[in-house]
C-alpha positions as CSV (number, residue, x, y, z in Angstrom):
1,Q,-181.9,-0.8,0.3
2,Q,-180.9,-3.6,2.6
3,L,-179.0,-5.3,-0.2
4,A,-177.2,-2.1,-1.1
5,D,-176.2,-1.7,2.5
6,W,-174.8,-5.3,2.7
7,I,-172.8,-5.0,-0.6
8,T,-171.3,-1.6,0.3
9,K,-170.4,-2.8,3.8
10,L,-168.5,-5.7,2.2
11,E,-166.4,-3.4,0.1
12,P,-166.6,0.1,1.5
13,H,-163.5,1.5,-0.1
14,Y,-164.3,0.2,-3.6
15,T,-165.8,3.1,-5.5
16,Q,-167.6,1.0,-8.1
17,V,-169.7,-0.7,-5.5
18,W,-171.1,2.7,-4.4
19,L,-171.6,4.0,-7.9
20,V,-173.5,0.9,-9.0
21,Q,-175.7,0.7,-5.9
22,G,-176.5,4.4,-6.0
23,W,-177.3,4.3,-9.7
24,N,-179.4,1.2,-9.2
25,M,-181.5,2.9,-6.5
26,A,-182.0,6.3,-8.2
27,Y,-182.4,5.1,-11.8
28,N,-183.4,1.4,-12.0
29,I,-185.5,0.8,-8.9
30,S,-187.1,4.2,-8.7
31,V,-188.7,3.9,-12.2
32,K,-190.4,0.7,-11.2
33,F,-192.9,2.7,-9.1
34,K,-195.9,4.3,-10.6
35,E,-197.9,7.4,-9.6
36,T,-199.9,7.1,-6.5
37,A,-202.1,10.0,-7.6
38,P,-201.8,12.4,-10.5
39,G,-198.4,14.0,-10.3
40,E,-197.5,12.1,-7.0
41,F,-194.5,9.9,-7.0
42,P,-193.5,9.4,-3.3
43,D,-192.0,5.9,-3.9
44,R,-189.8,7.1,-6.7
45,W,-188.7,10.1,-4.7
46,R,-187.8,7.8,-1.8
47,W,-185.5,5.7,-4.0
48,V,-183.9,8.7,-5.8
49,R,-183.2,10.4,-2.4
50,G,-182.0,7.0,-1.1
51,G,-179.4,6.8,-4.0
52,I,-178.2,10.3,-3.2
53,R,-178.0,9.6,0.5
54,L,-176.1,6.3,-0.2
55,L,-173.4,8.2,-2.1
56,R,-173.3,11.4,-0.1
57,D,-173.8,10.1,3.4
58,D,-172.0,6.7,3.3
59,G,-169.9,6.5,0.1
60,L,-168.2,9.8,0.9
61,R,-167.8,8.9,4.5
62,F,-165.6,5.9,3.5
63,N,-164.1,7.6,0.5
64,P,-164.1,11.4,1.2
65,H,-161.7,12.2,-1.6
66,D,-163.2,10.1,-4.3
67,V,-163.7,12.2,-7.4
68,L,-166.1,9.6,-9.1
69,I,-168.5,9.6,-6.2
70,H,-168.6,13.5,-6.3
71,R,-169.2,13.3,-10.0
72,E,-172.0,10.8,-9.7
73,L,-173.7,13.0,-7.1
74,A,-173.5,16.0,-9.4
75,W,-174.9,13.9,-12.2
76,F,-177.9,12.7,-10.1
77,F,-178.8,16.3,-9.2
78,Q,-178.3,17.6,-12.8
79,H,-179.7,14.7,-14.8
80,K,-182.1,12.7,-12.6
81,M,-183.6,15.7,-10.7
82,G,-182.8,18.7,-12.8
83,Q,-183.7,17.4,-16.3
84,N,-187.2,16.5,-17.5
85,L,-186.4,12.9,-18.6
86,D,-188.2,11.3,-15.7
87,D,-192.0,11.6,-15.4
88,A,-191.5,12.5,-11.7
89,N,-189.0,15.3,-12.2
90,M,-191.4,18.0,-11.1
91,Y,-192.2,16.0,-8.0
92,Y,-188.4,15.6,-7.2
93,K,-187.8,19.3,-7.8
94,H,-190.7,20.3,-5.5
95,H,-189.6,18.1,-2.7
96,W,-186.0,19.1,-3.0
97,A,-187.0,22.8,-2.9
98,M,-189.1,22.2,0.2
99,E,-186.1,20.5,1.9
100,M,-183.7,23.3,0.9
101,S,-186.1,26.0,2.0
102,R,-185.6,24.8,5.5
103,V,-181.9,25.6,5.2
104,F,-181.7,28.5,2.7
105,G,-185.0,30.2,3.5
106,G,-186.3,32.9,1.2
107,E,-185.0,34.5,-2.0
108,K,-181.4,35.3,-1.1
109,P,-179.5,33.0,1.3
110,D,-177.5,34.6,4.1
111,F,-174.3,32.5,3.7
112,D,-172.5,34.4,6.5
113,A,-175.3,33.4,8.9
114,L,-174.8,29.8,7.9
115,I,-171.0,30.0,8.2
116,N,-171.0,31.9,11.6
117,P,-174.5,31.3,13.1
118,K,-175.4,33.7,15.8
119,T,-179.0,32.9,16.5
120,E,-180.5,29.5,17.5
121,E,-182.4,29.4,14.2
122,D,-179.2,29.9,12.2
123,R,-177.4,27.2,14.3
124,Q,-180.2,24.8,13.5
125,R,-180.2,25.6,9.8
126,T,-176.4,25.2,9.7
127,Q,-176.7,21.9,11.6
128,V,-179.2,20.6,9.0
129,L,-177.0,21.7,6.2
130,T,-173.8,20.1,7.6
131,N,-175.2,17.0,9.3
132,D,-178.2,16.1,7.0
133,F,-176.9,17.3,3.7
134,K,-173.2,17.0,4.3
135,M,-172.5,20.4,2.8
136,D,-170.0,23.0,3.9
137,P,-171.5,26.5,4.2
138,A,-168.1,28.2,3.4
139,F,-167.7,26.1,0.3
140,I,-171.3,26.9,-0.7
141,K,-170.5,30.6,-0.5
142,H,-167.3,30.0,-2.5
143,V,-169.3,28.2,-5.2
144,N,-172.0,30.8,-5.3
145,E,-169.4,33.6,-5.7
146,R,-167.5,31.7,-8.4
147,Y,-170.4,30.3,-10.4
148,G,-173.4,32.2,-9.3
149,P,-175.5,33.7,-8.0
150,L,-177.2,30.3,-7.8
151,E,-180.7,29.3,-6.7
152,W,-179.9,26.9,-3.9
153,R,-183.4,25.4,-3.7
154,L,-182.9,23.9,-7.2
155,P,-181.1,20.7,-7.9
156,E,-178.8,22.3,-10.5
157,A,-177.1,24.4,-7.8
158,H,-176.3,21.2,-5.9
159,A,-175.0,19.6,-9.1
160,I,-172.5,22.5,-9.4
161,Y,-171.6,22.2,-5.7
162,W,-170.8,18.5,-5.9
163,A,-168.9,18.9,-9.1
164,A,-166.9,21.7,-7.7
165,K,-166.2,19.7,-4.5
166,G,-165.0,16.8,-6.8
167,L,-162.7,19.2,-8.6
168,E,-161.2,20.2,-5.2
169,M,-160.7,16.6,-4.3
170,A,-159.0,16.0,-7.7
171,K,-156.5,18.7,-6.8
172,Q,-155.5,16.8,-3.7
């Protein structure tokens, strides 16, 4: 991860650097790690999540309107996490669902409580959503109304979110 950090700092506004480094982490490095116990892939998950974070947290910070970074994020969620092509896909799905349950809670998310939080719990969930996952609650509601209802604890909903966000950027 240190090498990816150095390379992206040298060329922070060059999209291809982010795409290659994110792909390398999520696809190439992650698969070098084996199960630690039956069905357990913590090292792979660390690298997949690292590739997503690199693109989402850093790549988009330097290139907020970059359509290709949005597309790649959507692809990671749909293909790497959402499909069953990686032996660790169920591990990824499980851990992603756990992380998203912190934000979206039970069966039907209350988008209005995330958009206009009134309780301390809602404020904390909104803060996690916006600060940790870099997602806009109002845009989530828009995506859910347009393409849903979606199950926001699954990676496919996030693939749709990032693809829709990229389409919005393309309009600009």
